[in-house]
C-alpha angles and dihedrals in degrees: 000000000000123000113275143168130220120199121195126200116179146177116248112267093020089111088240091151099053089046089051090049094050093044089056090053091050094047096037093228130123122263125208126208121124092015088071090059091047092049091049090049090056096046094054092039103252112146120225087244092056091050090050094048091053088050095049091049089058088060090209117126091214097035092116089059089060100033108018093184100033121262103316130187114260092257091053089044087053088051090052093049092050092048092048089046092054093049092049093049091047096053095040089053091050106043147001107270151149119245120194119211126313093118086289089145091059093041094052097034094112091052107109092209095053127118115196114201133185120200120200142157139190115281089247092054092047093050088051091050091048093053099036101036103028096033092235124154112241089255091051090046094051093048093045093049091053097042102040093047091046090049093047094047092048091050091048093048091049096057106018099034092225137074118263088241095055105133090209091071101040132094093194137008117194140182104228089202092067095068107003128230105305097040093043087054091047092048091051093046090053089051090051092051090049092051103040105031111111 
């Protein structure tokens, strides 16, 4: 099989992260998510403790999902994006891998061996996942779905100039509630084999 890259954008509560993790196990390739944030922090000389302090000050248990490096100024946010972009390009050039979020679909769009996936689910299913899988109260789940989706959309619009759910930039859009985590990952893995097997 040729070297390839899969990027996954997702709605909050659609179980995109566990699907990406399971997909990496099936395909036996690395997946990158929070590691990208950590590498970016290192590159712009933010320590892990500084990141943690900023997250703790926010007093939100899922603040890091909305603002992985706190609430930076735009110039710092630009530095973060550039550092993340450099890391994403580096790993994509080196190995087959799965990259979650961080505008990776936009960054790798010109790569001929790239598959861009958007994972979504109905609002009711996402609420259920937030309560059952993430342990949120219904009120917390409602707030987090609205706030995290908005933050991801704004970040993506700022750097990619399109929404992460824009069909024109996707190879596949899939409702995770149809098959669940394992079977969704298996379905995507089968598609990857069909697309990239020589």
